[in-house]
Backbone bond lengths (Angstrom), bond angles and torsions (degrees), N, CA, C in turn:
res aa  C-N    CA-C-N  psi(-1)  N-CA   C-N-CA  omega(-1)  CA-C   N-CA-C  phi
1 M - - - 1.465 - - 1.531 109.62 -
2 T 1.331 115.27 113.14 1.463 118.81 179.95 1.518 110.46 -85.02
3 H 1.286 114.91 151.68 1.460 121.38 178.02 1.533 109.25 -66.14
4 P 1.324 119.11 137.31 1.478 122.09 -179.03 1.518 113.10 -53.43
5 F 1.338 115.84 -39.85 1.457 120.31 -178.93 1.528 110.52 -63.09
6 T 1.336 115.45 -43.94 1.464 120.28 -179.98 1.519 110.16 -63.06
7 R 1.344 115.59 -40.94 1.456 120.02 -179.61 1.535 109.87 -64.67
8 N 1.337 116.79 -42.66 1.457 121.08 178.30 1.527 111.04 -62.89
9 L 1.319 116.16 -39.77 1.455 121.13 179.46 1.532 109.13 -61.80
10 G 1.341 115.79 -42.48 1.463 120.88 178.13 1.517 110.96 -61.35
11 L 1.346 116.51 -44.74 1.464 121.31 178.92 1.524 110.65 -62.71
12 L 1.336 116.06 -40.38 1.457 121.71 179.57 1.532 110.17 -61.46
13 T 1.329 115.41 -43.79 1.466 120.47 179.67 1.518 110.11 -62.55
14 V 1.340 116.70 -44.10 1.465 121.49 178.82 1.524 110.09 -61.39
15 N 1.348 116.01 -45.63 1.464 120.34 179.12 1.516 111.15 -60.61
16 E 1.324 116.90 -43.15 1.459 120.84 -179.62 1.523 111.27 -62.48
17 S 1.330 117.18 -41.13 1.460 119.82 179.60 1.524 110.31 -67.13
18 I 1.345 116.90 -36.38 1.465 121.09 177.63 1.531 109.90 -65.18
19 I 1.335 116.04 -43.70 1.467 121.20 179.06 1.525 110.53 -62.79
20 T 1.340 115.88 -42.90 1.463 120.39 179.08 1.521 110.28 -61.56
21 K 1.348 116.52 -44.41 1.463 120.40 179.02 1.520 110.48 -62.57
22 A 1.332 116.23 -41.64 1.463 120.64 179.59 1.525 110.34 -62.93
23 K 1.338 116.01 -42.55 1.468 120.47 178.05 1.520 110.24 -61.39
24 N 1.341 116.28 -46.13 1.456 120.44 179.96 1.523 110.54 -61.00
25 R 1.344 115.73 -40.54 1.457 120.15 -178.53 1.528 110.13 -66.10
26 S 1.340 116.50 -43.72 1.464 119.82 -179.47 1.524 110.02 -65.12
27 L 1.331 116.67 -35.41 1.460 121.10 177.41 1.528 109.63 -63.85
28 T 1.347 115.91 -43.88 1.465 121.38 178.48 1.514 110.34 -61.47
29 V 1.343 116.30 -44.61 1.470 121.31 179.12 1.525 110.39 -61.24
30 T 1.338 116.06 -42.62 1.460 120.67 178.67 1.525 110.68 -59.75
31 W 1.338 116.16 -45.15 1.458 120.26 179.23 1.518 111.39 -63.25
32 L 1.339 116.75 -40.67 1.470 120.65 179.71 1.525 110.23 -63.24
33 I 1.341 116.60 -42.28 1.462 120.99 178.67 1.525 109.94 -63.17
34 L 1.341 116.38 -44.52 1.465 120.52 178.97 1.525 111.22 -60.03
35 L 1.337 115.51 -43.95 1.466 119.82 179.47 1.520 110.95 -63.78
36 A 1.341 116.95 -41.69 1.463 121.32 178.97 1.522 110.76 -62.09
37 V 1.353 116.18 -45.23 1.460 121.24 178.82 1.532 110.15 -61.96
38 L 1.317 115.70 -43.56 1.457 120.45 179.27 1.527 111.06 -61.49
39 A 1.327 116.57 -43.17 1.464 121.37 179.18 1.526 110.83 -63.27
40 L 1.339 116.84 -45.63 1.470 121.15 178.85 1.524 111.06 -62.31
41 W 1.337 115.62 -42.48 1.455 121.88 -179.47 1.530 110.22 -62.57
42 T 1.351 115.73 -43.26 1.466 121.47 178.74 1.527 110.23 -61.87
43 L 1.342 116.14 -43.62 1.465 120.46 178.79 1.523 110.31 -62.81
44 W 1.333 116.36 -41.69 1.470 121.71 -178.53 1.532 110.16 -63.80
45 I 1.332 115.73 -47.12 1.475 120.84 178.21 1.536 109.33 -61.21
46 G 1.336 115.74 -42.55 1.465 120.41 178.89 1.516 111.52 -60.26
47 N 1.328 116.26 -42.83 1.466 120.31 178.11 1.524 111.41 -64.01
48 L 1.355 116.64 -40.02 1.463 120.63 178.62 1.516 110.59 -62.96
49 V 1.338 116.26 -45.12 1.465 121.38 -178.00 1.526 110.13 -65.82
50 I 1.337 115.99 -46.55 1.468 120.61 -178.42 1.524 109.90 -70.15
51 G 1.354 116.36 -45.78 1.455 121.23 -177.44 1.509 110.10 -71.07
């Protein structure tokens, strides 16, 4: 039988790691979106210059 406080601390740690992973994932997604937009923008500018 674990102490309630210890169990809560464990849950808190798990939650924090989940939140950190979620933050990292959202950051990665943001970067991917930025890169995609940049690539599309570059292609568009290239088409304007060439066209």
